[in-house]
N, CA, C and O atoms as a GROMACS GRO file, in nm:
protein
  516
    1UNK      N    1   5.878   8.442  -1.425
    1UNK     CA    2   5.906   8.344  -1.527
    1UNK      C    3   5.805   8.231  -1.518
    1UNK      O    4   5.771   8.186  -1.408
    2UNK      N    5   5.757   8.185  -1.631
    2UNK     CA    6   5.658   8.078  -1.638
    2UNK      C    7   5.721   7.943  -1.606
    2UNK      O    8   5.828   7.910  -1.656
    3UNK      N    9   5.655   7.867  -1.522
    3UNK     CA   10   5.696   7.731  -1.491
    3UNK      C   11   5.590   7.637  -1.543
    3UNK      O   12   5.472   7.650  -1.508
    4UNK      N   13   5.629   7.543  -1.627
    4UNK     CA   14   5.534   7.449  -1.686
    4UNK      C   15   5.460   7.371  -1.578
    4UNK      O   16   5.519   7.328  -1.479
    5UNK      N   17   5.331   7.354  -1.598
    5UNK     CA   18   5.247   7.276  -1.506
    5UNK      C   19   5.212   7.140  -1.566
    5UNK      O   20   5.131   7.066  -1.511
    6UNK      N   21   5.274   7.108  -1.680
    6UNK     CA   22   5.243   6.984  -1.750
    6UNK      C   23   5.264   6.864  -1.658
    6UNK      O   24   5.366   6.854  -1.589
    7UNK      N   25   5.167   6.774  -1.658
    7UNK     CA   26   5.174   6.653  -1.578
    7UNK      C   27   5.128   6.670  -1.434
    7UNK      O   28   5.114   6.571  -1.362
    8UNK      N   29   5.103   6.793  -1.391
    8UNK     CA   30   5.056   6.816  -1.255
    8UNK      C   31   4.904   6.813  -1.252
    8UNK      O   32   4.837   6.845  -1.350
    9UNK      N   33   4.851   6.774  -1.137
    9UNK     CA   34   4.706   6.774  -1.120
    9UNK      C   35   4.655   6.916  -1.102
    9UNK      O   36   4.725   7.003  -1.050
   10UNK      N   37   4.532   6.937  -1.146
   10UNK     CA   38   4.471   7.068  -1.128
   10UNK      C   39   4.437   7.086  -0.980
   10UNK      O   40   4.412   6.988  -0.910
   11UNK      N   41   4.435   7.210  -0.932
   11UNK     CA   42   4.401   7.234  -0.792
   11UNK      C   43   4.256   7.195  -0.764
   11UNK      O   44   4.169   7.207  -0.850
   12UNK      N   45   4.231   7.150  -0.643
   12UNK     CA   46   4.096   7.114  -0.600
   12UNK      C   47   4.024   7.240  -0.554
   12UNK      O   48   4.057   7.299  -0.452
   13UNK      N   49   3.924   7.279  -0.633
   13UNK     CA   50   3.852   7.403  -0.608
   13UNK      C   51   3.703   7.379  -0.630
   13UNK      O   52   3.665   7.295  -0.712
   14UNK      N   53   3.620   7.451  -0.558
   14UNK     CA   54   3.476   7.453  -0.583
   14UNK      C   55   3.441   7.588  -0.645
   14UNK      O   56   3.470   7.693  -0.588
   15UNK      N   57   3.378   7.582  -0.762
   15UNK     CA   58   3.335   7.703  -0.832
   15UNK      C   59   3.187   7.725  -0.802
   15UNK      O   60   3.107   7.633  -0.812
   16UNK      N   61   3.152   7.846  -0.764
   16UNK     CA   62   3.014   7.881  -0.733
   16UNK      C   63   2.950   7.938  -0.860
   16UNK      O   64   2.982   8.049  -0.902
   17UNK      N   65   2.860   7.860  -0.919
   17UNK     CA   66   2.801   7.899  -1.047
   17UNK      C   67   2.652   7.925  -1.031
   17UNK      O   68   2.586   7.872  -0.942
   18UNK      N   69   2.603   8.006  -1.119
   18UNK     CA   70   2.459   8.034  -1.125
   18UNK      C   71   2.409   7.975  -1.256
   18UNK      O   72   2.448   8.020  -1.364
   19UNK      N   73   2.323   7.875  -1.247
   19UNK     CA   74   2.266   7.809  -1.365
   19UNK      C   75   2.114   7.827  -1.357
   19UNK      O   76   2.047   7.767  -1.273
   20UNK      N   77   2.062   7.909  -1.448
   20UNK     CA   78   1.921   7.947  -1.439
   20UNK      C   79   1.902   8.029  -1.313
   20UNK      O   80   1.969   8.130  -1.293
   21UNK      N   81   1.809   7.985  -1.228
   21UNK     CA   82   1.788   8.056  -1.101
   21UNK      C   83   1.841   7.978  -0.982
   21UNK      O   84   1.800   7.999  -0.869
   22UNK      N   85   1.934   7.886  -1.010
   22UNK     CA   86   1.990   7.800  -0.905
   22UNK      C   87   2.139   7.826  -0.885
   22UNK      O   88   2.213   7.847  -0.981
   23UNK      N   89   2.181   7.824  -0.760
   23UNK     CA   90   2.324   7.822  -0.730
   23UNK      C   91   2.369   7.677  -0.734
   23UNK      O   92   2.314   7.592  -0.664
   24UNK      N   93   2.469   7.649  -0.814
   24UNK     CA   94   2.522   7.513  -0.828
   24UNK      C   95   2.672   7.519  -0.802
   24UNK      O   96   2.745   7.592  -0.870
   25UNK      N   97   2.718   7.441  -0.705
   25UNK     CA   98   2.862   7.430  -0.683
   25UNK      C   99   2.918   7.323  -0.776
   25UNK      O  100   2.866   7.212  -0.782
   26UNK      N  101   3.024   7.357  -0.846
   26UNK     CA  102   3.090   7.267  -0.941
   26UNK      C  103   3.234   7.252  -0.896
   26UNK      O  104   3.303   7.352  -0.872
   27UNK      N  105   3.280   7.129  -0.883
   27UNK     CA  106   3.417   7.105  -0.838
   27UNK      C  107   3.509   7.076  -0.957
   27UNK      O  108   3.464   7.049  -1.068
   28UNK      N  109   3.638   7.083  -0.930
   28UNK     CA  110   3.733   7.048  -1.036
   28UNK      C  111   3.715   6.902  -1.076
   28UNK      O  112   3.734   6.868  -1.193
   29UNK      N  113   3.680   6.815  -0.982
   29UNK     CA  114   3.652   6.676  -1.020
   29UNK      C  115   3.536   6.667  -1.118
   29UNK      O  116   3.541   6.589  -1.214
   30UNK      N  117   3.431   6.746  -1.096
   30UNK     CA  118   3.317   6.747  -1.189
   30UNK      C  119   3.363   6.784  -1.330
   30UNK      O  120   3.312   6.731  -1.428
   31UNK      N  121   3.458   6.874  -1.339
   31UNK     CA  122   3.501   6.926  -1.469
   31UNK      C  123   3.611   6.843  -1.535
   31UNK      O  124   3.618   6.835  -1.658
   32UNK      N  125   3.698   6.780  -1.454
   32UNK     CA  126   3.818   6.717  -1.508
   32UNK      C  127   3.828   6.566  -1.492
   32UNK      O  128   3.888   6.499  -1.577
   33UNK      N  129   3.771   6.510  -1.387
   33UNK     CA  130   3.797   6.370  -1.354
   33UNK      C  131   3.752   6.276  -1.466
   33UNK      O  132   3.637   6.279  -1.510
   34UNK      N  133   3.847   6.192  -1.511
   34UNK     CA  134   3.824   6.092  -1.616
   34UNK      C  135   3.778   6.153  -1.748
   34UNK      O  136   3.703   6.091  -1.823
   35UNK      N  137   3.822   6.274  -1.775
   35UNK     CA  138   3.784   6.343  -1.898
   35UNK      C  139   3.908   6.398  -1.967
   35UNK      O  140   4.011   6.423  -1.904
   36UNK      N  141   3.895   6.415  -2.096
   36UNK     CA  142   3.996   6.487  -2.174
   36UNK      C  143   3.943   6.628  -2.192
   36UNK      O  144   3.839   6.649  -2.255
   37UNK      N  145   4.015   6.724  -2.137
   37UNK     CA  146   3.964   6.861  -2.128
   37UNK      C  147   4.066   6.960  -2.185
   37UNK      O  148   4.186   6.948  -2.160
   38UNK      N  149   4.016   7.055  -2.260
   38UNK     CA  150   4.096   7.172  -2.296
   38UNK      C  151   4.055   7.282  -2.200
   38UNK      O  152   3.936   7.312  -2.185
   39UNK      N  153   4.152   7.341  -2.135
   39UNK     CA  154   4.124   7.455  -2.048
   39UNK      C  155   4.207   7.573  -2.096
   39UNK      O  156   4.327   7.562  -2.119
   40UNK      N  157   4.140   7.686  -2.110
   40UNK     CA  158   4.212   7.808  -2.142
   40UNK      C  159   4.163   7.917  -2.048
   40UNK      O  160   4.049   7.916  -2.003
   41UNK      N  161   4.252   8.009  -2.021
   41UNK     CA  162   4.218   8.116  -1.928
   41UNK      C  163   4.257   8.250  -1.986
   41UNK      O  164   4.351   8.263  -2.065
   42UNK      N  165   4.181   8.350  -1.945
   42UNK     CA  166   4.193   8.484  -2.000
   42UNK      C  167   4.196   8.586  -1.887
   42UNK      O  168   4.148   8.558  -1.777
   43UNK      N  169   4.252   8.704  -1.912
   43UNK     CA  170   4.254   8.807  -1.807
   43UNK      C  171   4.115   8.855  -1.764
   43UNK      O  172   4.097   8.892  -1.648
   44UNK      N  173   4.019   8.854  -1.855
   44UNK     CA  174   3.887   8.900  -1.815
   44UNK      C  175   3.782   8.888  -1.923
   44UNK      O  176   3.811   8.901  -2.042
   45UNK      N  177   3.660   8.864  -1.879
   45UNK     CA  178   3.545   8.861  -1.971
   45UNK      C  179   3.527   8.999  -2.033
   45UNK      O  180   3.557   9.101  -1.972
   46UNK      N  181   3.479   8.999  -2.154
   46UNK     CA  182   3.447   9.121  -2.230
   46UNK      C  183   3.569   9.204  -2.269
   46UNK      O  184   3.552   9.312  -2.326
   47UNK      N  185   3.690   9.159  -2.241
   47UNK     CA  186   3.808   9.234  -2.286
   47UNK      C  187   3.822   9.217  -2.437
   47UNK      O  188   3.784   9.113  -2.490
   48UNK      N  189   3.875   9.317  -2.506
   48UNK     CA  190   3.872   9.317  -2.653
   48UNK      C  191   3.936   9.195  -2.720
   48UNK      O  192   3.871   9.130  -2.802
   49UNK      N  193   4.060   9.164  -2.688
   49UNK     CA  194   4.128   9.052  -2.755
   49UNK      C  195   4.063   8.919  -2.719
   49UNK      O  196   4.048   8.832  -2.804
   50UNK      N  197   4.026   8.904  -2.593
   50UNK     CA  198   3.962   8.779  -2.549
   50UNK      C  199   3.830   8.757  -2.622
   50UNK      O  200   3.798   8.644  -2.661
   51UNK      N  201   3.754   8.864  -2.642
   51UNK     CA  202   3.622   8.854  -2.705
   51UNK      C  203   3.628   8.845  -2.856
   51UNK      O  204   3.540   8.784  -2.917
   52UNK      N  205   3.728   8.905  -2.917
   52UNK     CA  206   3.732   8.908  -3.064
   52UNK      C  207   3.815   8.796  -3.124
   52UNK      O  208   3.797   8.763  -3.241
   53UNK      N  209   3.905   8.738  -3.047
   53UNK     CA  210   3.998   8.641  -3.105
   53UNK      C  211   4.002   8.508  -3.030
   53UNK      O  212   3.971   8.404  -3.088
   54UNK      N  213   4.038   8.511  -2.904
   54UNK     CA  214   4.065   8.386  -2.832
   54UNK      C  215   3.941   8.300  -2.812
   54UNK      O  216   3.938   8.185  -2.855
   55UNK      N  217   3.842   8.354  -2.747
   55UNK     CA  218   3.721   8.276  -2.720
   55UNK      C  219   3.652   8.229  -2.848
   55UNK      O  220   3.618   8.111  -2.857
   56UNK      N  221   3.630   8.315  -2.946
   56UNK     CA  222   3.561   8.268  -3.068
   56UNK      C  223   3.633   8.154  -3.139
   56UNK      O  224   3.568   8.066  -3.195
   57UNK      N  225   3.765   8.155  -3.138
   57UNK     CA  226   3.838   8.050  -3.209
   57UNK      C  227   3.821   7.915  -3.141
   57UNK      O  228   3.804   7.814  -3.210
   58UNK      N  229   3.824   7.910  -3.010
   58UNK     CA  230   3.799   7.783  -2.940
   58UNK      C  231   3.658   7.734  -2.970
   58UNK      O  232   3.637   7.615  -2.993
   59UNK      N  233   3.562   7.825  -2.971
   59UNK     CA  234   3.423   7.788  -3.001
   59UNK      C  235   3.412   7.733  -3.143
   59UNK      O  236   3.346   7.632  -3.165
   60UNK      N  237   3.476   7.799  -3.239
   60UNK     CA  238   3.473   7.754  -3.378
   60UNK      C  239   3.536   7.616  -3.396
   60UNK      O  240   3.487   7.536  -3.476
   61UNK      N  241   3.641   7.588  -3.323
   61UNK     CA  242   3.715   7.462  -3.339
   61UNK      C  243   3.662   7.349  -3.251
   61UNK      O  244   3.720   7.240  -3.250
   62UNK      N  245   3.555   7.372  -3.178
   62UNK     CA  246   3.507   7.272  -3.083
   62UNK      C  247   3.476   7.138  -3.149
   62UNK      O  248   3.505   7.034  -3.090
   63UNK      N  249   3.418   7.138  -3.268
   63UNK     CA  250   3.386   7.010  -3.333
   63UNK      C  251   3.513   6.934  -3.371
   63UNK      O  252   3.515   6.811  -3.365
   64UNK      N  253   3.616   7.005  -3.410
   64UNK     CA  254   3.745   6.941  -3.442
   64UNK      C  255   3.805   6.880  -3.316
   64UNK      O  256   3.853   6.767  -3.318
   65UNK      N  257   3.802   6.955  -3.206
   65UNK     CA  258   3.853   6.902  -3.080
   65UNK      C  259   3.777   6.776  -3.038
   65UNK      O  260   3.837   6.678  -2.995
   66UNK      N  261   3.646   6.779  -3.052
   66UNK     CA  262   3.564   6.663  -3.013
   66UNK      C  263   3.598   6.542  -3.099
   66UNK      O  264   3.600   6.429  -3.049
   67UNK      N  265   3.624   6.563  -3.228
   67UNK     CA  266   3.664   6.453  -3.316
   67UNK      C  267   3.795   6.389  -3.270
   67UNK      O  268   3.822   6.272  -3.299
   68UNK      N  269   3.876   6.465  -3.199
   68UNK     CA  270   4.004   6.416  -3.150
   68UNK      C  271   3.996   6.372  -3.003
   68UNK      O  272   4.099   6.358  -2.937
   69UNK      N  273   3.876   6.350  -2.953
   69UNK     CA  274   3.858   6.292  -2.821
   69UNK      C  275   3.845   6.388  -2.705
   69UNK      O  276   3.848   6.346  -2.589
   70UNK      N  277   3.831   6.516  -2.733
   70UNK     CA  278   3.814   6.613  -2.625
   70UNK      C  279   3.669   6.611  -2.577
   70UNK      O  280   3.576   6.624  -2.657
   71UNK      N  281   3.651   6.594  -2.447
   71UNK     CA  282   3.516   6.589  -2.389
   71UNK      C  283   3.456   6.727  -2.366
   71UNK      O  284   3.337   6.747  -2.386
   72UNK      N  285   3.540   6.822  -2.325
   72UNK     CA  286   3.487   6.956  -2.300
   72UNK      C  287   3.598   7.061  -2.312
   72UNK      O  288   3.717   7.032  -2.301
   73UNK      N  289   3.552   7.183  -2.336
   73UNK     CA  290   3.641   7.299  -2.346
   73UNK      C  291   3.599   7.396  -2.237
   73UNK      O  292   3.484   7.439  -2.233
   74UNK      N  293   3.692   7.430  -2.150
   74UNK     CA  294   3.663   7.518  -2.037
   74UNK      C  295   3.732   7.652  -2.054
   74UNK      O  296   3.851   7.659  -2.086
   75UNK      N  297   3.657   7.757  -2.032
   75UNK     CA  298   3.712   7.893  -2.030
   75UNK      C  299   3.708   7.942  -1.886
   75UNK      O  300   3.600   7.959  -1.829
   76UNK      N  301   3.824   7.965  -1.827
   76UNK     CA  302   3.835   8.009  -1.688
   76UNK      C  303   3.879   8.155  -1.685
   76UNK      O  304   3.971   8.195  -1.757
   77UNK      N  305   3.811   8.233  -1.602
   77UNK     CA  306   3.852   8.372  -1.583
   77UNK      C  307   3.823   8.414  -1.440
   77UNK      O  308   3.729   8.363  -1.378
   78UNK      N  309   3.902   8.506  -1.388
   78UNK     CA  310   3.879   8.557  -1.253
   78UNK      C  311   3.769   8.662  -1.262
   78UNK      O  312   3.792   8.783  -1.253
   79UNK      N  313   3.649   8.611  -1.281
   79UNK     CA  314   3.526   8.691  -1.286
   79UNK      C  315   3.418   8.613  -1.213
   79UNK      O  316   3.431   8.492  -1.194
   80UNK      N  317   3.312   8.681  -1.171
   80UNK     CA  318   3.202   8.612  -1.104
   80UNK      C  319   3.111   8.543  -1.205
   80UNK      O  320   3.121   8.567  -1.325
   81UNK      N  321   3.024   8.458  -1.155
   81UNK     CA  322   2.937   8.378  -1.241
   81UNK      C  323   2.843   8.463  -1.326
   81UNK      O  324   2.811   8.425  -1.439
   82UNK      N  325   2.797   8.576  -1.274
   82UNK     CA  326   2.705   8.661  -1.351
   82UNK      C  327   2.775   8.721  -1.472
   82UNK      O  328   2.718   8.727  -1.581
   83UNK      N  329   2.898   8.765  -1.453
   83UNK     CA  330   2.977   8.820  -1.564
   83UNK      C  331   3.005   8.710  -1.667
   83UNK      O  332   2.990   8.732  -1.787
   84UNK      N  333   3.045   8.593  -1.621
   84UNK     CA  334   3.077   8.484  -1.714
   84UNK      C  335   2.952   8.439  -1.790
   84UNK      O  336   2.961   8.411  -1.910
   85UNK      N  337   2.838   8.432  -1.724
   85UNK     CA  338   2.714   8.394  -1.793
   85UNK      C  339   2.674   8.498  -1.897
   85UNK      O  340   2.632   8.462  -2.007
   86UNK      N  341   2.689   8.625  -1.864
   86UNK     CA  342   2.655   8.731  -1.960
   86UNK      C  343   2.750   8.729  -2.079
   86UNK      O  344   2.708   8.752  -2.193
   87UNK      N  345   2.876   8.701  -2.054
   87UNK     CA  346   2.975   8.695  -2.163
   87UNK      C  347   2.947   8.578  -2.255
   87UNK      O  348   2.957   8.590  -2.377
   88UNK      N  349   2.911   8.463  -2.196
   88UNK     CA  350   2.877   8.346  -2.278
   88UNK      C  351   2.760   8.378  -2.370
   88UNK      O  352   2.764   8.346  -2.489
   89UNK      N  353   2.657   8.441  -2.316
   89UNK     CA  354   2.539   8.477  -2.396
   89UNK      C  355   2.577   8.578  -2.505
   89UNK      O  356   2.533   8.565  -2.619
   90UNK      N  357   2.657   8.676  -2.470
   90UNK     CA  358   2.700   8.778  -2.566
   90UNK      C  359   2.782   8.718  -2.680
   90UNK      O  360   2.771   8.762  -2.795
   91UNK      N  361   2.862   8.619  -2.649
   91UNK     CA  362   2.951   8.558  -2.748
   91UNK      C  363   2.887   8.441  -2.824
   91UNK      O  364   2.946   8.389  -2.918
   92UNK      N  365   2.767   8.399  -2.782
   92UNK     CA  366   2.700   8.284  -2.844
   92UNK      C  367   2.795   8.164  -2.847
   92UNK      O  368   2.807   8.095  -2.949
   93UNK      N  369   2.859   8.140  -2.735
   93UNK     CA  370   2.962   8.036  -2.725
   93UNK      C  371   2.908   7.912  -2.655
   93UNK      O  372   2.952   7.877  -2.546
   94UNK      N  373   2.812   7.848  -2.718
   94UNK     CA  374   2.745   7.733  -2.658
   94UNK      C  375   2.833   7.609  -2.649
   94UNK      O  376   2.798   7.514  -2.579
   95UNK      N  377   2.946   7.609  -2.718
   95UNK     CA  378   3.035   7.492  -2.717
   95UNK      C  379   3.141   7.498  -2.608
   95UNK      O  380   3.224   7.408  -2.596
   96UNK      N  381   3.137   7.604  -2.530
   96UNK     CA  382   3.237   7.628  -2.426
   96UNK      C  383   3.168   7.626  -2.290
   96UNK      O  384   3.058   7.680  -2.275
   97UNK      N  385   3.233   7.565  -2.191
   97UNK     CA  386   3.187   7.574  -2.052
   97UNK      C  387   3.262   7.688  -1.986
   97UNK      O  388   3.385   7.686  -1.978
   98UNK      N  389   3.188   7.787  -1.939
   98UNK     CA  390   3.248   7.904  -1.875
   98UNK      C  391   3.260   7.878  -1.725
   98UNK      O  392   3.163   7.842  -1.659
   99UNK      N  393   3.380   7.895  -1.673
   99UNK     CA  394   3.408   7.864  -1.534
   99UNK      C  395   3.445   7.992  -1.460
   99UNK      O  396   3.550   8.051  -1.485
  100UNK      N  397   3.358   8.036  -1.367
  100UNK     CA  398   3.387   8.158  -1.292
  100UNK      C  399   3.480   8.131  -1.174
  100UNK      O  400   3.441   8.064  -1.078
  101UNK      N  401   3.600   8.182  -1.181
  101UNK     CA  402   3.697   8.169  -1.073
  101UNK      C  403   3.699   8.300  -0.995
  101UNK      O  404   3.801   8.369  -0.988
  102UNK      N  405   3.585   8.333  -0.938
  102UNK     CA  406   3.563   8.464  -0.878
  102UNK      C  407   3.668   8.509  -0.778
  102UNK      O  408   3.704   8.627  -0.775
  103UNK      N  409   3.718   8.418  -0.697
  103UNK     CA  410   3.820   8.453  -0.598
  103UNK      C  411   3.961   8.421  -0.645
  103UNK      O  412   4.058   8.444  -0.572
  104UNK      N  413   3.974   8.369  -0.765
  104UNK     CA  414   4.105   8.338  -0.820
  104UNK      C  415   4.172   8.216  -0.758
  104UNK      O  416   4.293   8.199  -0.772
  105UNK      N  417   4.096   8.131  -0.689
  105UNK     CA  418   4.155   8.016  -0.621
  105UNK      C  419   4.215   7.915  -0.719
  105UNK      O  420   4.327   7.867  -0.698
  106UNK      N  421   4.141   7.883  -0.825
  106UNK     CA  422   4.192   7.790  -0.925
  106UNK      C  423   4.315   7.850  -0.994
  106UNK      O  424   4.417   7.783  -1.011
  107UNK      N  425   4.302   7.975  -1.033
  107UNK     CA  426   4.410   8.044  -1.103
  107UNK      C  427   4.536   8.051  -1.017
  107UNK      O  428   4.647   8.030  -1.066
  108UNK      N  429   4.519   8.079  -0.890
  108UNK     CA  430   4.633   8.082  -0.798
  108UNK      C  431   4.695   7.943  -0.788
  108UNK      O  432   4.817   7.928  -0.789
  109UNK      N  433   4.610   7.841  -0.777
  109UNK     CA  434   4.659   7.703  -0.769
  109UNK      C  435   4.732   7.658  -0.895
  109UNK      O  436   4.818   7.570  -0.889
  110UNK      N  437   4.699   7.718  -1.007
  110UNK     CA  438   4.768   7.690  -1.134
  110UNK      C  439   4.895   7.773  -1.147
  110UNK      O  440   4.968   7.761  -1.246
  111UNK      N  441   4.922   7.858  -1.047
  111UNK     CA  442   5.038   7.946  -1.047
  111UNK      C  443   5.032   8.048  -1.160
  111UNK      O  444   5.134   8.084  -1.220
  112UNK      N  445   4.909   8.095  -1.190
  112UNK     CA  446   4.888   8.188  -1.301
  112UNK      C  447   4.818   8.317  -1.259
  112UNK      O  448   4.772   8.393  -1.344
  113UNK      N  449   4.810   8.343  -1.129
  113UNK     CA  450   4.745   8.464  -1.081
  113UNK      C  451   4.844   8.581  -1.087
  113UNK      O  452   4.959   8.568  -1.045
  114UNK      N  453   4.798   8.692  -1.140
  114UNK     CA  454   4.882   8.812  -1.151
  114UNK      C  455   4.803   8.931  -1.095
  114UNK      O  456   4.682   8.940  -1.116
  115UNK      N  457   4.870   9.018  -1.026
  115UNK     CA  458   4.805   9.136  -0.969
  115UNK      C  459   4.806   9.249  -1.072
  115UNK      O  460   4.911   9.288  -1.123
  116UNK      N  461   4.687   9.300  -1.101
  116UNK     CA  462   4.673   9.409  -1.199
  116UNK      C  463   4.608   9.532  -1.135
  116UNK      O  464   4.531   9.604  -1.199
  117UNK      N  465   4.640   9.556  -1.007
  117UNK     CA  466   4.584   9.670  -0.936
  117UNK      C  467   4.622   9.802  -1.002
  117UNK      O  468   4.546   9.899  -0.995
  118UNK      N  469   4.738   9.806  -1.066
  118UNK     CA  470   4.782   9.929  -1.132
  118UNK      C  471   4.688   9.971  -1.244
  118UNK      O  472   4.684  10.088  -1.282
  119UNK      N  473   4.611   9.874  -1.297
  119UNK     CA  474   4.513   9.903  -1.402
  119UNK      C  475   4.371   9.911  -1.348
  119UNK      O  476   4.276   9.936  -1.422
  120UNK      N  477   4.357   9.890  -1.215
  120UNK     CA  478   4.225   9.891  -1.154
  120UNK      C  479   4.150   9.760  -1.170
  120UNK      O  480   4.029   9.756  -1.150
  121UNK      N  481   4.220   9.654  -1.206
  121UNK     CA  482   4.155   9.524  -1.230
  121UNK      C  483   4.162   9.430  -1.110
  121UNK      O  484   4.082   9.337  -1.101
  122UNK      N  485   4.256   9.453  -1.018
  122UNK     CA  486   4.276   9.358  -0.910
  122UNK      C  487   4.344   9.232  -0.961
  122UNK      O  488   4.409   9.235  -1.066
  123UNK      N  489   4.330   9.121  -0.888
  123UNK     CA  490   4.394   8.997  -0.932
  123UNK      C  491   4.329   8.943  -1.060
  123UNK      O  492   4.206   8.944  -1.072
  124UNK      N  493   4.410   8.898  -1.152
  124UNK     CA  494   4.363   8.842  -1.280
  124UNK      C  495   4.446   8.720  -1.314
  124UNK      O  496   4.541   8.686  -1.244
  125UNK      N  497   4.409   8.657  -1.422
  125UNK     CA  498   4.483   8.542  -1.472
  125UNK      C  499   4.572   8.583  -1.588
  125UNK      O  500   4.537   8.670  -1.668
  126UNK      N  501   4.687   8.519  -1.596
  126UNK     CA  502   4.763   8.528  -1.719
  126UNK      C  503   4.684   8.452  -1.825
  126UNK      O  504   4.602   8.367  -1.792
  127UNK      N  505   4.708   8.482  -1.948
  127UNK     CA  506   4.646   8.409  -2.058
  127UNK      C  507   4.723   8.277  -2.075
  127UNK      O  508   4.845   8.278  -2.092
  128UNK      N  509   4.651   8.166  -2.070
  128UNK     CA  510   4.717   8.035  -2.089
  128UNK      C  511   4.617   7.933  -2.141
  128UNK      O  512   4.496   7.954  -2.137
  129UNK      N  513   4.671   7.824  -2.190
  129UNK     CA  514   4.586   7.709  -2.228
  129UNK      C  515   4.664   7.581  -2.205
  129UNK      O  516   4.612   7.472  -2.230
   0.00000   0.00000   0.00000
């Protein structure tokens, strides 16, 4: 059963990202502190519904969100940085910050980690925003 996380602080996590040819560690403070942020999470990069519906709609609405004071839109998935970077390029989603939660630490801290070993996926995130 889902338990609302409204009003709770996000878990303190360091995300290991690849930006160009550099490894850059990004913390939750870097992404959230003193900012108005939309965060949404998906079961996996390149999955059909995530790629055809969810991600594109956030990208399309980014200017509307910004007009209403949103500083950034984050897409979190339990995938590594290389997969997330390739998905961003494939989707032409320049208005979204892709956050690789490779070990699922952030997702677990949000109480949204689900085991999908029966499908061969391993740990994944529930879909949420």
